[in-house]
N, C-alpha and C positions, 0 to 999 in steps of 0.2 A: 499390264495386259493380258499375261499368260494365265494369272489367277482367273479371269474371266473366261477362258477357254477350258479350263478345268471344270468349271462348275456349269458351263454352258453343257457339256457335253452330259452328263448325268441328269439333267433337266431333259434334254431332248429325248434321251432313254426312257424316262418315265413317264414320260408324254406319249410314247410310243406305246406302253402298256395299257392304257385306258383307250387307245383307238379301237381295238376288235370290240369290246363293249359297247362302245357308243353306236358303231356300225350294227351290230345285233339289233340294238333298240329301234333303229329306224326300218328293220325289214316289217314289210308287212306280214301281220299274224293273224291266224285263222285258230279259232278255238274248236276241240275237237273232245266230246265227252265218251267216256265208254262206261256204262249202266247196264247191268242185268242183261251181259253178253249182247248189248248191241251198240253201235256208235251212232253219236248225235252229234251233229247232223250225217246223214248217210252220204250227201254229195256235199263236196267243198269246192265252191268256184273259185280259183285263184288266176292272177292276170298271167299269161303265157309271156315266156321272154325274160321273165323278172326272177330273181331269188325271193325266196319267202320261208316264213317258220309256222311250223305247226304245232300249236300248245293242246296237249294232251294230259286229260285229267280223267283218273279213272274213280269212279263213285261206287265201285263194286258189284257185288258183293264179293266177288274173287278175283284172282289175277288175271291180266289179259295182256295180250300182244298186238302192237300194231305191226303189220307185216306187209308189205308190197314186194313182190318179185318184180316187177315192171320197174321200180323205182329204187329197190336195191336199199330198201331200208326195214330195219326193224328196231322194236323198242318195248321191251316187256314192263309191265308197270304194276306193281303191287296194289290191293285196294286201298284207296286213299292217298296215292301217290300221283304226283305231277312229273311232267317233263315236254320234252319239246325236240323237235327235229327239225335242221334246215334243210331246205331242199335248193339247190341249184336251178337256174331259170330252165322251164319245160316247152318244150314245142306243144302249139295247141293239140288239145286230143284229151281223152278220157285213161285216167290211170287206176286199177283196181287196187284195192288195198283189202284186210281181212285181220280176223281176230282170230289167231292160233287154237285159241283155247275153245272157242265156240263159232267154228268155221260154219256152222248152218245159219246163224242168226247176225253175228258180227260181221256184215258185208258193207263196203262203201266204195266211194269211187271220188277222186279227184279230178276235177275238169279244169283245164288250163285253157284260157279263152283271152 
């Protein structure tokens, strides 16, 4: 019986390593493309009160940064790079974001409903 306990503990610990990945895949995901100094789409509607993931892809031609002072998030992406940000549940409302390298054209908002 003691052998079983020693084998069961590592198995439980290893199972816990895979849990965060499974949880991340269950998050609602929303795509955001950066291209020619603009965000596509400019408005992203997300469910209020639910954690979500923003999948960002920079199609270039230069580097760009996703930044939101209201949401306290920022991410710089080189041309051709992809990344993501995970957001905690938002209250209903509109939250602005912009591109640091093209502030006049790279404007957008996340609307939580």
